[in-house]
N, C-alpha and C positions, 0 to 999 in steps of 0.2 A: 504494500500500500504506500502511496506517495505522500500521504498526509497523516497527521496524528489527530487525536481527539482534541488536544489543546489548540491545534491550528483551526479545526472546525469551530470550536467555541469562540475563538478570536474573530473569525470571519462572520459568525452570527452576531456577536456582540457589537461589531463594527457596522452592522447593517448591510454588509456586502452580500450575505446569504440570508434568505428567509428561513426561519424555523418556527414551528408552532409554539404556543404557550407551553411552558413546562420544559422545553429543551434546555434552556440556560440554567434552570433550577435543578436539573438532573446531575448527579455526581459523575465525575470522570470515570469512576470505577463502573458504575451502572452503564454509562455510555459505551465504554470499552466492551462490556458484555453484549450489548445490543448491536453495536455498529461494527461492520466488518469490511467496509469499503464496497466496491462495486461487485456485483455478482451474488448469487445465493450462498449463504453460509454453509449449507449442507451439501454443496456440489462436490463431486469427486475431483473435478478439474476446474480451475479458474479461467473460464472462457471470456469473462468480461473484464477488460482492462480498466485500471483506475485513471487512465489518461485518454485524452483525445488529441491525437497528433502531438504527443509528448507534453501536453498541458494537463496538469493534475486536476482531476475532478473528484478525488476521493472524498473530500468534505461534502460534496453534493450527495454522494451515496450514503454518507453517514447520516445526514438529515433524513434521507429517504428511508433508511433502515429504522430510524427512530419512529418515523411516522407509521411505517408498516407494523412495528411492534405495538404501538398504542392504538391503531385503528381497529374498528370492530365492524364496519359496514363497507359495502361496495363503494359507497360515496367517499369514505375515508381513503380507500385504496386509490380511487380515481384522483382525489385531491393530492395524495402523496406523489402520484406519478406526474401530475401537472407541476407540482412544486419542484420535482427533480428536473424537469425540462426548464422551467424558469430559472432555477439556480444555475444550471449548466450555462444557459445563455448569459446570465449575469457574469459568471467567471470568464466566459469567452470574450465579452465586451471589454474586459480589463487587459486582454492580451496586447502586448506592445512589442516593439522591435520588429525583427524580420517575421516573427510568427503572425503579426497582424494580417499578413497577406493570406494566411490560411483560415481566417475567420469564416469565409463562406463554407469551406469544407468542414470546419469544426461545427458550425451551426447545423449542417446537414447530418453529421454524425450524431450530434445531440438529439436531433429529431428522430433518427433511426433508433437510438437507444431508448427514447421515450416510447416509440411505437412497439418496440420489443417488450419492454417491461409492462406496458399497458395490456398487451395481448397475452403475454406468457407469465406475468408475475403473480398470478393468482395463487398458485401453490405456495410460494414464499410468503405471501400475505396471510393466507389462512393457516399456515403451519403453526401448530401449538395452540390454536384457539378452539375452544369447545363450541359445539353448536349452541349451547345455552348462552354463550357470550355474544352471539350475533343476533 
């Protein structure tokens, strides 16, 4: 993973990334238990990179993991997925130097990642939740 929980907390506290109420009040220890960067925590292989064209988006995935862990409805899943896309685009807009020429490609990759998690993230969202919780 290219970022740490502390970096994620700093980005959220600075208003660079959006996170729901409760994120900043959650202990680093609890966040480290919940957040694992990009990709499913229980996957045998890590197919999802924590970068888009070498630009770290691990913090985006940490917020997404938090929202998946707290969400209990399909609306909560959809919101978490939209927040992931929005936060990815926020980080991409901050890209400077020679990488700024890659922004159109980065935006497209962020959209593809959103489409993938929106379509296939259900098992990760519902994992560990009882039917009575939903």
